[in-house]
C-alpha positions as CSV (number, residue, x, y, z in Angstrom):
1,M,47.3,-22.5,-17.3
2,N,50.2,-24.2,-19.2
3,T,52.7,-25.5,-16.7
4,I,55.3,-26.2,-19.4
5,E,55.6,-24.4,-22.7
6,F,58.1,-24.8,-25.6
7,R,57.9,-22.2,-28.4
8,Q,59.8,-22.9,-31.6
9,V,62.7,-24.5,-29.6
10,F,65.9,-25.7,-31.4
11,K,68.8,-27.6,-29.8
12,S,71.7,-29.1,-31.6
13,F,74.7,-31.1,-30.6
14,G,77.3,-30.5,-33.3
15,P,75.7,-31.7,-36.6
16,V,72.8,-33.4,-34.8
17,N,69.5,-31.5,-34.5
18,A,68.1,-33.0,-31.3
19,I,65.2,-30.5,-31.0
20,N,64.1,-29.0,-34.3
21,G,61.4,-26.3,-33.9
22,L,59.5,-27.9,-30.9
23,N,56.2,-26.5,-29.9
24,L,54.6,-28.1,-26.9
25,Q,52.1,-27.1,-24.2
26,I,51.5,-29.2,-21.0
27,E,48.6,-28.3,-18.7
28,E,49.0,-27.9,-15.0
29,G,47.8,-31.0,-13.0
30,S,47.8,-33.3,-16.0
31,V,49.5,-36.6,-16.6
32,H,51.2,-36.2,-20.0
33,A,53.2,-38.7,-22.0
34,L,56.0,-37.8,-24.4
35,L,56.1,-40.6,-26.9
36,G,58.5,-41.3,-29.8
37,H,61.2,-43.6,-31.0
38,N,64.7,-43.5,-29.5
39,G,66.4,-40.2,-30.6
40,A,63.0,-38.4,-31.1
41,G,64.0,-35.7,-28.5
42,K,62.2,-36.8,-25.4
43,T,65.1,-36.9,-23.0
44,T,66.6,-33.7,-24.4
45,S,63.2,-32.0,-23.9
46,L,63.2,-33.1,-20.2
47,R,66.8,-31.7,-19.8
48,L,65.7,-28.4,-21.3
49,M,62.7,-28.2,-18.9
50,L,65.2,-28.7,-16.0
51,G,67.6,-26.1,-17.2
52,L,70.4,-28.7,-17.7
53,L,70.6,-27.6,-21.3
54,E,69.8,-24.2,-22.9
55,A,67.9,-23.9,-26.1
56,D,69.8,-22.6,-29.1
57,E,66.7,-20.8,-30.3
58,G,63.1,-20.4,-29.0
59,S,61.9,-20.3,-25.5
60,V,61.0,-22.8,-22.7
61,S,58.8,-21.7,-19.8
62,V,58.1,-23.7,-16.6
63,F,55.4,-22.0,-14.5
64,G,56.5,-18.8,-16.1
65,L,60.1,-19.3,-15.1
66,H,63.1,-19.6,-17.4
67,P,64.7,-23.0,-16.7
68,V,68.3,-21.7,-17.0
69,A,68.0,-18.2,-15.6
70,D,65.7,-19.4,-12.8
71,G,67.3,-22.9,-12.7
72,G,67.4,-23.3,-8.9
73,A,63.7,-22.4,-8.5
74,V,62.7,-24.6,-11.4
75,R,64.6,-27.7,-10.2
76,T,63.3,-27.2,-6.6
77,M,59.8,-27.6,-7.8
78,C,60.6,-30.7,-9.9
79,G,61.0,-34.4,-8.9
80,V,62.9,-36.5,-11.4
81,L,63.1,-40.3,-12.0
82,S,65.7,-41.0,-14.6
83,E,67.4,-44.2,-15.9
84,N,70.1,-43.6,-13.3
85,T,68.3,-44.0,-10.0
86,G,70.6,-41.6,-8.2
87,L,70.8,-43.8,-5.1
88,Y,73.9,-44.7,-3.1
89,E,73.7,-48.5,-3.0
90,P,75.9,-49.2,0.0
91,L,73.6,-47.0,2.2
92,T,70.2,-48.1,3.5
93,L,67.0,-46.9,1.9
94,Y,66.3,-44.6,4.9
95,D,69.8,-43.1,4.8
96,N,69.4,-42.4,1.0
97,L,66.1,-40.7,1.5
98,I,67.1,-38.7,4.6
99,Y,70.2,-37.5,2.7
100,Y,68.1,-36.2,-0.1
101,A,65.5,-34.7,2.3
102,D,68.4,-32.7,3.9
103,I,69.4,-31.5,0.4
104,Y,65.8,-30.4,-0.2
105,G,66.0,-28.4,3.1
106,M,63.2,-30.4,4.7
107,Q,62.8,-30.4,8.5
108,R,63.8,-33.7,10.1
109,E,60.3,-34.3,11.6
110,D,58.6,-33.6,8.3
111,S,61.1,-35.7,6.3
112,N,60.7,-38.7,8.6
113,R,56.9,-38.5,8.3
114,R,57.1,-38.2,4.5
115,I,59.5,-41.1,4.2
116,D,57.2,-43.4,6.2
117,E,54.2,-42.3,4.1
118,L,56.0,-43.0,0.8
119,L,57.4,-46.3,1.8
120,E,54.0,-47.4,3.0
121,R,52.4,-46.4,-0.3
122,L,55.2,-48.1,-2.3
123,G,55.3,-51.3,-0.3
124,L,58.8,-50.7,1.0
125,S,58.3,-50.2,4.7
126,D,60.0,-53.5,5.5
127,K,63.1,-52.4,3.5
128,K,63.6,-49.1,5.3
129,F,66.9,-50.1,7.0
130,I,68.2,-52.4,4.3
131,A,71.1,-51.4,2.0
132,I,70.0,-50.6,-1.6
133,K,72.6,-52.9,-3.1
134,G,70.4,-55.9,-2.0
135,F,67.3,-54.6,-3.8
136,S,65.8,-56.1,-6.9
137,T,65.5,-53.9,-10.0
138,G,61.9,-53.2,-9.3
139,M,62.6,-52.2,-5.7
140,K,65.4,-49.9,-6.8
141,K,62.9,-48.2,-9.2
142,K,60.4,-47.8,-6.3
143,A,63.1,-46.4,-4.0
144,A,64.1,-43.9,-6.7
145,L,60.5,-42.9,-7.1
146,A,60.2,-42.3,-3.4
147,R,63.3,-40.0,-3.7
148,A,61.7,-38.1,-6.6
149,M,58.5,-37.5,-4.7
150,L,60.1,-36.8,-1.3
151,H,59.7,-33.0,-1.3
152,S,56.1,-33.1,-2.8
153,P,57.2,-31.5,-6.1
154,R,54.8,-29.5,-8.3
155,I,56.2,-31.3,-11.4
156,L,57.2,-34.9,-11.6
157,L,59.4,-36.0,-14.6
158,L,59.5,-39.8,-15.1
159,D,61.6,-41.6,-17.6
160,E,60.3,-45.1,-18.2
161,P,58.7,-45.3,-14.7
162,T,57.2,-48.8,-15.1
163,S,60.4,-50.4,-16.4
164,G,61.4,-53.3,-14.1
165,L,58.1,-53.3,-12.2
166,D,55.9,-56.3,-11.9
167,P,52.2,-56.0,-12.8
168,V,51.0,-55.4,-9.2
169,S,53.7,-52.7,-8.7
170,T,52.7,-51.1,-12.0
171,A,49.1,-51.0,-11.0
172,D,50.0,-49.5,-7.7
173,L,52.2,-46.8,-9.4
174,R,49.3,-46.0,-11.8
175,E,47.0,-45.4,-8.9
176,L,49.6,-43.3,-7.1
177,L,50.2,-41.1,-10.1
178,Q,46.5,-40.5,-10.7
179,N,46.0,-39.6,-7.1
180,L,49.0,-37.1,-7.2
181,S,47.5,-35.5,-10.3
182,K,43.9,-35.2,-9.0
183,E,44.5,-34.6,-5.3
184,R,47.6,-32.5,-5.3
185,N,47.4,-31.0,-8.7
186,T,50.9,-32.4,-9.5
187,T,51.9,-32.1,-13.1
188,I,53.4,-35.5,-14.3
189,I,55.4,-35.8,-17.5
190,M,56.5,-39.3,-18.4
191,T,58.5,-40.7,-21.3
192,T,57.8,-44.4,-22.1
193,H,57.4,-47.0,-24.8
194,N,54.6,-48.7,-22.8
195,L,51.6,-47.5,-24.8
196,E,49.2,-49.7,-22.8
197,E,50.2,-48.0,-19.6
198,V,50.0,-44.6,-21.2
199,Q,46.4,-45.2,-22.2
200,K,45.5,-46.3,-18.7
201,V,47.2,-43.5,-16.7
202,C,47.7,-40.4,-18.9
203,D,45.4,-37.5,-19.6
204,S,47.2,-36.4,-22.8
205,I,50.0,-37.3,-25.1
206,S,52.5,-35.8,-27.5
207,I,54.4,-37.8,-30.1
208,L,57.8,-36.4,-31.0
209,R,59.8,-37.2,-34.1
210,H,63.2,-35.7,-35.1
211,G,62.8,-33.1,-32.3
212,Q,59.3,-31.9,-33.4
213,N,55.9,-32.4,-31.9
214,I,54.0,-34.2,-34.7
215,F,50.8,-35.0,-32.7
216,S,49.2,-33.9,-29.5
217,D,45.8,-34.7,-28.1
218,S,43.9,-35.8,-24.9
219,I,43.2,-39.4,-24.3
220,S,39.5,-38.7,-23.7
221,K,39.1,-36.9,-27.0
222,L,40.8,-39.8,-28.8
223,E,38.6,-42.3,-27.2
224,E,35.5,-40.3,-28.0
225,S,36.5,-40.0,-31.7
226,R,35.9,-43.7,-32.3
227,H,38.9,-43.8,-34.6
228,Y,41.8,-46.3,-34.2
229,T,39.7,-48.9,-32.5
230,E,40.3,-52.5,-31.9
231,H,37.3,-54.7,-31.1
232,G,35.4,-51.5,-30.6
233,V,37.9,-50.0,-28.1
234,F,40.3,-47.2,-28.8
235,S,43.9,-48.4,-29.3
236,L,46.7,-46.0,-28.7
237,E,49.1,-48.4,-30.4
238,K,47.1,-48.2,-33.7
239,L,47.2,-44.4,-33.5
240,Y,50.9,-44.3,-32.7
241,M,51.8,-46.7,-35.6
242,D,49.7,-44.6,-38.0
243,V,51.2,-41.3,-36.9
244,E,54.7,-42.7,-37.1
245,A,54.1,-44.0,-40.6
246,R,53.1,-40.6,-41.9
247,P,55.7,-38.8,-44.1
């Protein structure tokens, strides 16, 4: 089953064609990367998925729902980590998370248990009652990730999730995302320029250029193809550079 589907989608902002006939399918329970240079249409695609924008032409489907007409239902099933962490820095980490848990309609007993679980997994248990404003960039990113995962969403949308994280935190995040995908069937869509991390954590990729999907495939098939290798090992960077160089 395709969790997310774009069919011939167009979206313009004045004279700028941000999405230009986008066709894209993302499978349920997969970890999928949207790749492409700045301005390729990645963030606009995420906003279309969430119903924050409406397509000028074509259709977008999220679990069979229309992101605009069924916007409330779609956004309820999504967790989002964007450039803006969405955290209230004067408040403690706990106060931030319990505030969002209340917005999600979670019962207090359930939200407290979920908060403790996430903070333990993200290594933030000792920061629970500390104000966000004292956090490092990496800790703020982890706190925002906890907020995004708080209500156990079916879909997790991550914009540059490893930015600001140290290597240990990045490895922990990789394990967490893979577990969410395999154990909870969570569909994870990430936009990033970190191709090494994509190769380690993702099941499949799509490369966008000028609002079009110019390449999609699974990592396993790419590795089996024995093309784009470096020292006998598949290199996503080599593939990406080759695809981007095509006219």
